[in-house]
Each structure stands twice: as C-alpha cells, then as structure tokens.
LUMRO-167048 format. One record per atom (N, C-alpha, C, O): residue number from 1; residue in one letter; chain; atom name; x, y, z. Coordinates in steps of 0.1 Angstrom, whole numbers, padded with zeros to 4 digits. Layout:
<pts>
[NUM,"A","A","CA",[X,Y,Z]]
...
</pts>
This chain:
<pts>
[1,"M","A","N",[-0269,0375,-0127]]
[1,"M","A","CA",[-0266,0368,-0115]]
[1,"M","A","C",[-0275,0374,-0103]]
[1,"M","A","O",[-0276,0386,-0102]]
[2,"Y","A","N",[-0281,0365,-0095]]
[2,"Y","A","CA",[-0289,0368,-0084]]
[2,"Y","A","C",[-0284,0361,-0071]]
[2,"Y","A","O",[-0279,0351,-0072]]
[3,"T","A","N",[-0286,0367,-0060]]
[3,"T","A","CA",[-0284,0361,-0047]]
[3,"T","A","C",[-0298,0357,-0042]]
[3,"T","A","O",[-0307,0365,-0040]]
[4,"M","A","N",[-0300,0344,-0040]]
[4,"M","A","CA",[-0312,0339,-0034]]
[4,"M","A","C",[-0310,0336,-0020]]
[4,"M","A","O",[-0300,0330,-0016]]
[5,"T","A","N",[-0319,0341,-0012]]
[5,"T","A","CA",[-0319,0338,0003]]
[5,"T","A","C",[-0332,0331,0006]]
[5,"T","A","O",[-0343,0335,0003]]
[6,"I","A","N",[-0330,0320,0014]]
[6,"I","A","CA",[-0341,0312,0019]]
[6,"I","A","C",[-0340,0312,0034]]
[6,"I","A","O",[-0330,0308,0039]]
[7,"V","A","N",[-0351,0315,0040]]
[7,"V","A","CA",[-0351,0314,0055]]
[7,"V","A","C",[-0362,0304,0058]]
[7,"V","A","O",[-0374,0306,0055]]
[8,"L","A","N",[-0359,0293,0065]]
[8,"L","A","CA",[-0368,0283,0068]]
[8,"L","A","C",[-0371,0284,0083]]
[8,"L","A","O",[-0362,0282,0092]]
[9,"Y","A","N",[-0384,0287,0086]]
[9,"Y","A","CA",[-0388,0287,0100]]
[9,"Y","A","C",[-0390,0273,0105]]
[9,"Y","A","O",[-0388,0269,0117]]
[10,"D","A","N",[-0394,0264,0096]]
[10,"D","A","CA",[-0397,0250,0099]]
[10,"D","A","C",[-0384,0242,0095]]
[10,"D","A","O",[-0382,0239,0083]]
[11,"E","A","N",[-0375,0240,0104]]
[11,"E","A","CA",[-0362,0234,0101]]
[11,"E","A","C",[-0364,0220,0096]]
[11,"E","A","O",[-0354,0215,0090]]
[12,"E","A","N",[-0375,0214,0099]]
[12,"E","A","CA",[-0377,0200,0094]]
[12,"E","A","C",[-0378,0199,0078]]
[12,"E","A","O",[-0377,0189,0073]]
[13,"L","A","N",[-0379,0211,0072]]
[13,"L","A","CA",[-0380,0211,0057]]
[13,"L","A","C",[-0366,0212,0051]]
[13,"L","A","O",[-0365,0211,0039]]
[14,"L","A","N",[-0356,0213,0059]]
[14,"L","A","CA",[-0342,0215,0054]]
[14,"L","A","C",[-0338,0204,0044]]
[14,"L","A","O",[-0333,0207,0034]]
[15,"N","A","N",[-0341,0191,0048]]
[15,"N","A","CA",[-0336,0180,0039]]
[15,"N","A","C",[-0343,0181,0025]]
[15,"N","A","O",[-0337,0178,0015]]
[16,"K","A","N",[-0356,0184,0025]]
[16,"K","A","CA",[-0363,0185,0013]]
[16,"K","A","C",[-0357,0197,0004]]
[16,"K","A","O",[-0355,0196,-0008]]
[17,"I","A","N",[-0355,0208,0011]]
[17,"I","A","CA",[-0349,0220,0004]]
[17,"I","A","C",[-0336,0216,-0002]]
[17,"I","A","O",[-0333,0220,-0013]]
[18,"L","A","N",[-0327,0209,0006]]
[18,"L","A","CA",[-0314,0205,0001]]
[18,"L","A","C",[-0315,0196,-0011]]
[18,"L","A","O",[-0307,0197,-0021]]
[19,"S","A","N",[-0324,0187,-0011]]
[19,"S","A","CA",[-0326,0178,-0023]]
[19,"S","A","C",[-0330,0186,-0035]]
[19,"S","A","O",[-0325,0184,-0046]]
[20,"I","A","N",[-0339,0196,-0033]]
[20,"I","A","CA",[-0343,0205,-0045]]
[20,"I","A","C",[-0331,0213,-0049]]
[20,"I","A","O",[-0330,0215,-0061]]
[21,"M","A","N",[-0323,0218,-0040]]
[21,"M","A","CA",[-0311,0226,-0044]]
[21,"M","A","C",[-0302,0217,-0052]]
[21,"M","A","O",[-0296,0222,-0062]]
[22,"I","A","N",[-0300,0205,-0048]]
[22,"I","A","CA",[-0291,0196,-0056]]
[22,"I","A","C",[-0297,0194,-0070]]
[22,"I","A","O",[-0289,0193,-0080]]
[23,"E","A","N",[-0310,0192,-0071]]
[23,"E","A","CA",[-0317,0191,-0084]]
[23,"E","A","C",[-0314,0203,-0093]]
[23,"E","A","O",[-0312,0202,-0105]]
[24,"F","A","N",[-0313,0215,-0087]]
[24,"F","A","CA",[-0310,0227,-0094]]
[24,"F","A","C",[-0296,0230,-0095]]
[24,"F","A","O",[-0292,0241,-0100]]
[25,"Q","A","N",[-0287,0221,-0090]]
[25,"Q","A","CA",[-0273,0222,-0091]]
[25,"Q","A","C",[-0268,0235,-0083]]
[25,"Q","A","O",[-0258,0241,-0088]]
[26,"L","A","N",[-0274,0238,-0072]]
[26,"L","A","CA",[-0270,0249,-0064]]
[26,"L","A","C",[-0261,0244,-0053]]
[26,"L","A","O",[-0265,0244,-0041]]
[27,"F","A","N",[-0249,0240,-0057]]
[27,"F","A","CA",[-0240,0234,-0047]]
[27,"F","A","C",[-0232,0244,-0039]]
[27,"F","A","O",[-0228,0241,-0027]]
[28,"D","A","N",[-0229,0255,-0045]]
[28,"D","A","CA",[-0221,0265,-0038]]
[28,"D","A","C",[-0230,0274,-0029]]
[28,"D","A","O",[-0233,0285,-0033]]
[29,"S","A","N",[-0234,0269,-0018]]
[29,"S","A","CA",[-0244,0276,-0009]]
[29,"S","A","C",[-0238,0277,0005]]
[29,"S","A","O",[-0229,0269,0008]]
[30,"T","A","N",[-0244,0285,0013]]
[30,"T","A","CA",[-0241,0286,0027]]
[30,"T","A","C",[-0253,0284,0035]]
[30,"T","A","O",[-0263,0290,0032]]
[31,"I","A","N",[-0252,0276,0045]]
[31,"I","A","CA",[-0264,0274,0054]]
[31,"I","A","C",[-0260,0278,0068]]
[31,"I","A","O",[-0250,0274,0074]]
[32,"L","A","N",[-0268,0287,0073]]
[32,"L","A","CA",[-0266,0293,0086]]
[32,"L","A","C",[-0277,0290,0096]]
[32,"L","A","O",[-0288,0289,0092]]
[33,"D","A","N",[-0273,0289,0109]]
[33,"D","A","CA",[-0283,0288,0119]]
[33,"D","A","C",[-0287,0302,0123]]
[33,"D","A","O",[-0279,0311,0125]]
[34,"G","A","N",[-0300,0305,0125]]
[34,"G","A","CA",[-0305,0318,0128]]
[34,"G","A","C",[-0315,0318,0139]]
[34,"G","A","O",[-0320,0308,0143]]
[35,"E","A","N",[-0317,0330,0145]]
[35,"E","A","CA",[-0326,0332,0155]]
[35,"E","A","C",[-0333,0345,0152]]
[35,"E","A","O",[-0328,0354,0146]]
[36,"T","A","N",[-0345,0346,0157]]
[36,"T","A","CA",[-0353,0359,0156]]
[36,"T","A","C",[-0348,0369,0166]]
[36,"T","A","O",[-0342,0365,0176]]
[37,"P","A","N",[-0349,0382,0164]]
[37,"P","A","CA",[-0345,0392,0173]]
[37,"P","A","C",[-0352,0390,0187]]
[37,"P","A","O",[-0347,0393,0197]]
[38,"E","A","N",[-0365,0384,0187]]
[38,"E","A","CA",[-0372,0382,0199]]
[38,"E","A","C",[-0365,0372,0208]]
[38,"E","A","O",[-0364,0374,0220]]
[39,"N","A","N",[-0359,0362,0202]]
[39,"N","A","CA",[-0351,0352,0210]]
[39,"N","A","C",[-0340,0358,0217]]
[39,"N","A","O",[-0338,0356,0229]]
[40,"L","A","N",[-0332,0366,0210]]
[40,"L","A","CA",[-0321,0373,0216]]
[40,"L","A","C",[-0325,0383,0226]]
[40,"L","A","O",[-0318,0384,0236]]
[41,"A","A","N",[-0335,0390,0224]]
[41,"A","A","CA",[-0340,0400,0234]]
[41,"A","A","C",[-0344,0393,0246]]
[41,"A","A","O",[-0341,0398,0257]]
[42,"V","A","N",[-0351,0382,0245]]
[42,"V","A","CA",[-0356,0375,0257]]
[42,"V","A","C",[-0344,0369,0265]]
[42,"V","A","O",[-0344,0369,0277]]
[43,"E","A","N",[-0333,0365,0258]]
[43,"E","A","CA",[-0321,0360,0265]]
[43,"E","A","C",[-0315,0371,0273]]
[43,"E","A","O",[-0310,0368,0284]]
[44,"T","A","N",[-0314,0383,0268]]
[44,"T","A","CA",[-0307,0394,0275]]
[44,"T","A","C",[-0317,0401,0284]]
[44,"T","A","O",[-0312,0407,0294]]
[45,"L","A","N",[-0329,0401,0281]]
[45,"L","A","CA",[-0339,0409,0289]]
[45,"L","A","C",[-0351,0399,0292]]
[45,"L","A","O",[-0361,0400,0285]]
[46,"P","A","N",[-0350,0391,0302]]
[46,"P","A","CA",[-0360,0380,0305]]
[46,"P","A","C",[-0374,0386,0307]]
[46,"P","A","O",[-0383,0378,0305]]
[47,"F","A","N",[-0375,0398,0312]]
[47,"F","A","CA",[-0389,0403,0314]]
[47,"F","A","C",[-0397,0405,0301]]
[47,"F","A","O",[-0409,0407,0302]]
[48,"L","A","N",[-0390,0404,0290]]
[48,"L","A","CA",[-0397,0405,0277]]
[48,"L","A","C",[-0403,0391,0272]]
[48,"L","A","O",[-0410,0391,0262]]
[49,"A","A","N",[-0400,0380,0280]]
[49,"A","A","CA",[-0405,0367,0276]]
[49,"A","A","C",[-0420,0366,0274]]
[49,"A","A","O",[-0425,0361,0264]]
[50,"E","A","N",[-0427,0372,0283]]
[50,"E","A","CA",[-0442,0371,0282]]
[50,"E","A","C",[-0447,0379,0270]]
[50,"E","A","O",[-0456,0375,0263]]
[51,"L","A","N",[-0441,0391,0268]]
[51,"L","A","CA",[-0445,0399,0257]]
[51,"L","A","C",[-0442,0392,0244]]
[51,"L","A","O",[-0450,0392,0235]]
[52,"A","A","N",[-0430,0387,0243]]
[52,"A","A","CA",[-0426,0380,0231]]
[52,"A","A","C",[-0435,0368,0228]]
[52,"A","A","O",[-0439,0365,0216]]
[53,"A","A","N",[-0439,0361,0239]]
[53,"A","A","CA",[-0448,0349,0237]]
[53,"A","A","C",[-0462,0354,0232]]
[53,"A","A","O",[-0468,0347,0223]]
[54,"L","A","N",[-0467,0365,0236]]
[54,"L","A","CA",[-0479,0371,0231]]
[54,"L","A","C",[-0479,0375,0217]]
[54,"L","A","O",[-0488,0373,0209]]
[55,"L","A","N",[-0467,0381,0213]]
[55,"L","A","CA",[-0466,0386,0199]]
[55,"L","A","C",[-0463,0376,0189]]
[55,"L","A","O",[-0468,0376,0178]]
[56,"E","A","N",[-0454,0366,0193]]
[56,"E","A","CA",[-0449,0357,0183]]
[56,"E","A","C",[-0452,0342,0186]]
[56,"E","A","O",[-0450,0334,0177]]
[57,"G","A","N",[-0456,0339,0198]]
[57,"G","A","CA",[-0457,0325,0202]]
[57,"G","A","C",[-0444,0320,0207]]
[57,"G","A","O",[-0437,0327,0214]]
[58,"D","A","N",[-0441,0308,0203]]
[58,"D","A","CA",[-0429,0301,0208]]
[58,"D","A","C",[-0417,0308,0202]]
[58,"D","A","O",[-0418,0315,0192]]
[59,"S","A","N",[-0405,0306,0208]]
[59,"S","A","CA",[-0393,0311,0203]]
[59,"S","A","C",[-0390,0305,0189]]
[59,"S","A","O",[-0394,0294,0186]]
[60,"R","A","N",[-0384,0313,0181]]
[60,"R","A","CA",[-0382,0309,0167]]
[60,"R","A","C",[-0367,0308,0164]]
[60,"R","A","O",[-0359,0317,0166]]
[61,"F","A","N",[-0363,0297,0159]]
[61,"F","A","CA",[-0350,0295,0153]]
[61,"F","A","C",[-0352,0292,0138]]
[61,"F","A","O",[-0364,0289,0134]]
[62,"N","A","N",[-0342,0294,0130]]
[62,"N","A","CA",[-0344,0291,0116]]
[62,"N","A","C",[-0331,0287,0109]]
[62,"N","A","O",[-0320,0287,0115]]
[63,"K","A","N",[-0332,0282,0097]]
[63,"K","A","CA",[-0321,0279,0089]]
[63,"K","A","C",[-0321,0289,0077]]
[63,"K","A","O",[-0331,0291,0071]]
[64,"T","A","N",[-0310,0296,0075]]
[64,"T","A","CA",[-0309,0306,0064]]
[64,"T","A","C",[-0299,0300,0054]]
[64,"T","A","O",[-0288,0297,0057]]
[65,"I","A","N",[-0303,0300,0041]]
[65,"I","A","CA",[-0295,0295,0030]]
[65,"I","A","C",[-0293,0306,0021]]
[65,"I","A","O",[-0302,0313,0017]]
[66,"I","A","N",[-0280,0308,0017]]
[66,"I","A","CA",[-0277,0319,0008]]
[66,"I","A","C",[-0269,0312,-0004]]
[66,"I","A","O",[-0260,0304,-0002]]
[67,"C","A","N",[-0274,0315,-0016]]
[67,"C","A","CA",[-0267,0310,-0028]]
[67,"C","A","C",[-0269,0319,-0040]]
[67,"C","A","O",[-0278,0328,-0040]]
[68,"N","A","N",[-0260,0318,-0049]]
[68,"N","A","CA",[-0261,0325,-0062]]
[68,"N","A","C",[-0268,0317,-0072]]
[68,"N","A","O",[-0265,0305,-0074]]
[69,"V","A","N",[-0277,0323,-0080]]
[69,"V","A","CA",[-0284,0317,-0091]]
[69,"V","A","C",[-0282,0325,-0103]]
[69,"V","A","O",[-0279,0337,-0103]]
[70,"E","A","N",[-0283,0319,-0115]]
[70,"E","A","CA",[-0281,0325,-0127]]
[70,"E","A","C",[-0292,0335,-0131]]
[70,"E","A","O",[-0289,0346,-0137]]
[71,"S","A","N",[-0305,0332,-0128]]
[71,"S","A","CA",[-0315,0341,-0133]]
[71,"S","A","C",[-0327,0341,-0123]]
[71,"S","A","O",[-0328,0332,-0114]]
[72,"L","A","N",[-0335,0351,-0124]]
[72,"L","A","CA",[-0347,0352,-0116]]
[72,"L","A","C",[-0357,0340,-0119]]
[72,"L","A","O",[-0364,0335,-0111]]
[73,"E","A","N",[-0357,0336,-0132]]
[73,"E","A","CA",[-0365,0325,-0136]]
[73,"E","A","C",[-0361,0312,-0128]]
[73,"E","A","O",[-0370,0304,-0125]]
[74,"Q","A","N",[-0348,0310,-0126]]
[74,"Q","A","CA",[-0344,0299,-0118]]
[74,"Q","A","C",[-0349,0299,-0104]]
[74,"Q","A","O",[-0353,0288,-0098]]
[75,"V","A","N",[-0350,0311,-0098]]
[75,"V","A","CA",[-0356,0312,-0085]]
[75,"V","A","C",[-0371,0309,-0085]]
[75,"V","A","O",[-0375,0301,-0076]]
[76,"K","A","N",[-0378,0314,-0095]]
[76,"K","A","CA",[-0392,0311,-0096]]
[76,"K","A","C",[-0394,0296,-0098]]
[76,"K","A","O",[-0404,0290,-0092]]
[77,"D","A","N",[-0386,0289,-0106]]
[77,"D","A","CA",[-0387,0275,-0108]]
[77,"D","A","C",[-0384,0267,-0096]]
[77,"D","A","O",[-0391,0257,-0093]]
[78,"F","A","N",[-0375,0272,-0088]]
[78,"F","A","CA",[-0371,0266,-0075]]
[78,"F","A","C",[-0383,0266,-0066]]
[78,"F","A","O",[-0387,0256,-0059]]
[79,"V","A","N",[-0390,0278,-0065]]
[79,"V","A","CA",[-0402,0279,-0056]]
[79,"V","A","C",[-0413,0270,-0061]]
[79,"V","A","O",[-0420,0265,-0053]]
[80,"D","A","N",[-0415,0269,-0074]]
[80,"D","A","CA",[-0425,0260,-0080]]
[80,"D","A","C",[-0423,0246,-0076]]
[80,"D","A","O",[-0432,0239,-0072]]
[81,"V","A","N",[-0410,0241,-0077]]
[81,"V","A","CA",[-0407,0227,-0073]]
[81,"V","A","C",[-0409,0225,-0058]]
[81,"V","A","O",[-0414,0215,-0054]]
[82,"C","A","N",[-0405,0235,-0050]]
[82,"C","A","CA",[-0408,0234,-0036]]
[82,"C","A","C",[-0423,0232,-0033]]
[82,"C","A","O",[-0426,0224,-0025]]
[83,"L","A","N",[-0431,0240,-0040]]
[83,"L","A","CA",[-0446,0239,-0038]]
[83,"L","A","C",[-0450,0225,-0042]]
[83,"L","A","O",[-0459,0219,-0036]]
[84,"E","A","N",[-0445,0219,-0053]]
[84,"E","A","CA",[-0448,0206,-0057]]
[84,"E","A","C",[-0444,0195,-0047]]
[84,"E","A","O",[-0451,0185,-0045]]
[85,"E","A","N",[-0434,0198,-0039]]
[85,"E","A","CA",[-0429,0189,-0028]]
[85,"E","A","C",[-0436,0192,-0015]]
[85,"E","A","O",[-0432,0187,-0005]]
[86,"G","A","N",[-0446,0201,-0015]]
[86,"G","A","CA",[-0453,0204,-0003]]
[86,"G","A","C",[-0447,0215,0006]]
[86,"G","A","O",[-0451,0217,0017]]
[87,"I","A","N",[-0438,0223,0000]]
[87,"I","A","CA",[-0432,0234,0008]]
[87,"I","A","C",[-0438,0247,0002]]
[87,"I","A","O",[-0434,0251,-0009]]
[88,"D","A","N",[-0448,0253,0009]]
[88,"D","A","CA",[-0455,0265,0004]]
[88,"D","A","C",[-0450,0277,0012]]
[88,"D","A","O",[-0454,0278,0024]]
[89,"F","A","N",[-0442,0285,0006]]
[89,"F","A","CA",[-0437,0297,0013]]
[89,"F","A","C",[-0448,0307,0016]]
[89,"F","A","O",[-0445,0317,0024]]
[90,"K","A","N",[-0460,0305,0011]]
[90,"K","A","CA",[-0471,0315,0014]]
[90,"K","A","C",[-0478,0310,0027]]
[90,"K","A","O",[-0486,0318,0032]]
[91,"Q","A","N",[-0475,0298,0032]]
[91,"Q","A","CA",[-0481,0294,0044]]
[91,"Q","A","C",[-0473,0299,0056]]
[91,"Q","A","O",[-0461,0300,0056]]
[92,"E","A","N",[-0481,0302,0066]]
[92,"E","A","CA",[-0475,0307,0079]]
[92,"E","A","C",[-0465,0297,0085]]
[92,"E","A","O",[-0468,0285,0084]]
[93,"N","A","N",[-0454,0301,0091]]
[93,"N","A","CA",[-0444,0293,0098]]
[93,"N","A","C",[-0436,0284,0088]]
[93,"N","A","O",[-0430,0275,0093]]
[94,"T","A","N",[-0436,0287,0076]]
[94,"T","A","CA",[-0428,0280,0066]]
[94,"T","A","C",[-0414,0287,0065]]
[94,"T","A","O",[-0404,0281,0067]]
[95,"G","A","N",[-0415,0300,0061]]
[95,"G","A","CA",[-0403,0307,0058]]
[95,"G","A","C",[-0405,0316,0046]]
[95,"G","A","O",[-0417,0320,0043]]
[96,"W","A","N",[-0394,0321,0040]]
[96,"W","A","CA",[-0395,0329,0029]]
[96,"W","A","C",[-0383,0328,0019]]
[96,"W","A","O",[-0373,0323,0023]]
[97,"V","A","N",[-0385,0333,0007]]
[97,"V","A","CA",[-0375,0332,-0003]]
[97,"V","A","C",[-0374,0346,-0009]]
[97,"V","A","O",[-0384,0352,-0012]]
[98,"S","A","N",[-0362,0351,-0011]]
[98,"S","A","CA",[-0360,0363,-0019]]
[98,"S","A","C",[-0349,0362,-0028]]
[98,"S","A","O",[-0340,0354,-0027]]
[99,"A","A","N",[-0349,0371,-0039]]
[99,"A","A","CA",[-0338,0371,-0048]]
[99,"A","A","C",[-0334,0386,-0051]]
[99,"A","A","O",[-0343,0394,-0053]]
[100,"V","A","N",[-0321,0388,-0051]]
[100,"V","A","CA",[-0317,0402,-0053]]
[100,"V","A","C",[-0306,0402,-0064]]
[100,"V","A","O",[-0297,0394,-0064]]
[101,"K","A","N",[-0309,0410,-0074]]
[101,"K","A","CA",[-0299,0411,-0085]]
[101,"K","A","C",[-0286,0417,-0081]]
[101,"K","A","O",[-0285,0426,-0073]]
[102,"N","A","N",[-0275,0410,-0085]]
[102,"N","A","CA",[-0262,0414,-0082]]
[102,"N","A","C",[-0257,0424,-0093]]
[102,"N","A","O",[-0256,0420,-0104]]
[103,"D","A","N",[-0253,0436,-0089]]
[103,"D","A","CA",[-0247,0445,-0098]]
[103,"D","A","C",[-0232,0441,-0100]]
[103,"D","A","O",[-0226,0444,-0111]]
[104,"F","A","N",[-0226,0435,-0090]]
[104,"F","A","CA",[-0212,0430,-0091]]
[104,"F","A","C",[-0211,0417,-0084]]
[104,"F","A","O",[-0216,0415,-0073]]
[105,"F","A","N",[-0204,0408,-0091]]
[105,"F","A","CA",[-0201,0395,-0085]]
[105,"F","A","C",[-0188,0390,-0091]]
[105,"F","A","O",[-0186,0390,-0103]]
[106,"I","A","N",[-0179,0385,-0082]]
[106,"I","A","CA",[-0167,0380,-0087]]
[106,"I","A","C",[-0164,0367,-0078]]
[106,"I","A","O",[-0166,0367,-0066]]
[107,"G","A","N",[-0160,0357,-0085]]
[107,"G","A","CA",[-0158,0344,-0078]]
[107,"G","A","C",[-0162,0332,-0087]]
[107,"G","A","O",[-0168,0334,-0097]]
[108,"V","A","N",[-0158,0321,-0082]]
[108,"V","A","CA",[-0162,0309,-0089]]
[108,"V","A","C",[-0172,0300,-0082]]
[108,"V","A","O",[-0176,0290,-0087]]
</pts>
C-alpha cells in the first residue's frame, strides 16, 4: 500500500485529475485547499510582498489530493494517463505527485 499525494498548482486541472482518479477507482481520497508559505508570510508580514513577488511571482494557491493506492505501478500508470490528458507534472506551474510506501495501514 502507498499513499499518493498530488499537489496541483494549476487548480483548473482539478476536474481532469478527478476524472482520471475515478478511472483508477481512487474514490477514498481527500482534497484540501492549500497555500504556499510565501502567501501566509505576506499576509502576516506585508513588507515581504515585494520579495515574495520577485522570488515566486504571483501568490500561489493549490489543491492537495491524498489517497491510498495499491502499488507504485498504479501511481506510475496514473501519471502516464495524466500525461496523455495533457497534464505534465514535469512542466513548471503544474504541480507534483509523490508516493510513499506505508509500513502500516489500517482502515477500509
């Protein structure tokens, strides 16, 4: 069992990702709204806004999806289908995917 984490910087890709997840029968997932640390720092320390703009550009929000998958191969297949659908995680401002092997998992 693996935990797959997907962070989408381009929130407009969410519907495509959800369709692919349904295709892979990844129904038991959690979708969270996220922000970069720069966003939070600028909110609490406004003088950092110019520095953050120079380093990162515009403020970034994201969608974070967490789900369990049976195998690492399933994660790789998921990424391949995303690429076929025009979602290339190697492209800047798309996001990223990771998979971590679970040493312990209990639940349905």
